N, C-alpha and C positions, 0 to 999 in steps of 0.2 A: 504493499499499499504506499509505503514511504517513496519508493521509486517512482510509482506512478504519480504521486502528488508532486514530486520534484520535477519529474518530465514535464508536467503542466505548467508548473510555477516558473520554470526557467525557459519555457517554450523551446525544449530540446528537439533535436531531429530524431533522436532514438536513444534507447537504453542500450548499453553495450554489455553483453554477457559473455563472460570468459568460458569457453566450453569445458575446460577441466575443472570447473568451480560451480557445478550445478547446470551445465549445459543442456540437459534433457529436462530437468525439474523446472527450472526458472521461467523459460518461455511459457509453458503451460500455466504455471502459477500466475504469471503476469497477465496473460490473456484472460484468466478467470477474474482477477481483481479489476482490470480496465482494458477491454479488448481494442480500445482507441490508441493505446500506447504502441509506437513503432520500437521494435527491438532487432538487434542482430547479435549473432554469435561470432566471437574471434577466438582464435587458437594463438596461445602463446608461443612465440617461436624461440624464445630464449629464456633462460632461468631468471629468477627474481633478482639475483645479484647483478647479472648483466644489465637487466633493465633499470635497476636503481643507480647504476654506476655514474650516469650524467648528472643526476641529482646530488648525489654524493659528492662528486667533484665540484660542484658550485658551493657546496657548504665549505669544503676544504680551502676553496679560494676566498672564503668569506664574502661571497656574492649574493648571499641569502640572508634575510632578516626577518624577525618575527616581531609583531608590534603586540604589546600587552604585558601584563604582569608574568614574570618568570614561572610562578607557581602553576599557571594555566597551561604550561607546556611540559609538565612533568610526565603526563600520560603519553604525549606524543614522543618525547624522548625515549620512553621505555619502549 
């Protein structure tokens, strides 16, 4: 329901579903919740580490900053 709500709220083109993370179950569930939501399935071609490397590099170069109290980012850091 949250994905459908956010799809409409942000006027998204589609909801992207990763195939190895509920690829069979989620499209059926999403269509039951809201059949007007467009979705597509993608397949990860690289592991999580490889996909995270560009973002990690930006952090290492101090090119990323977060705004707000530090205690609010404890969960993100974990």
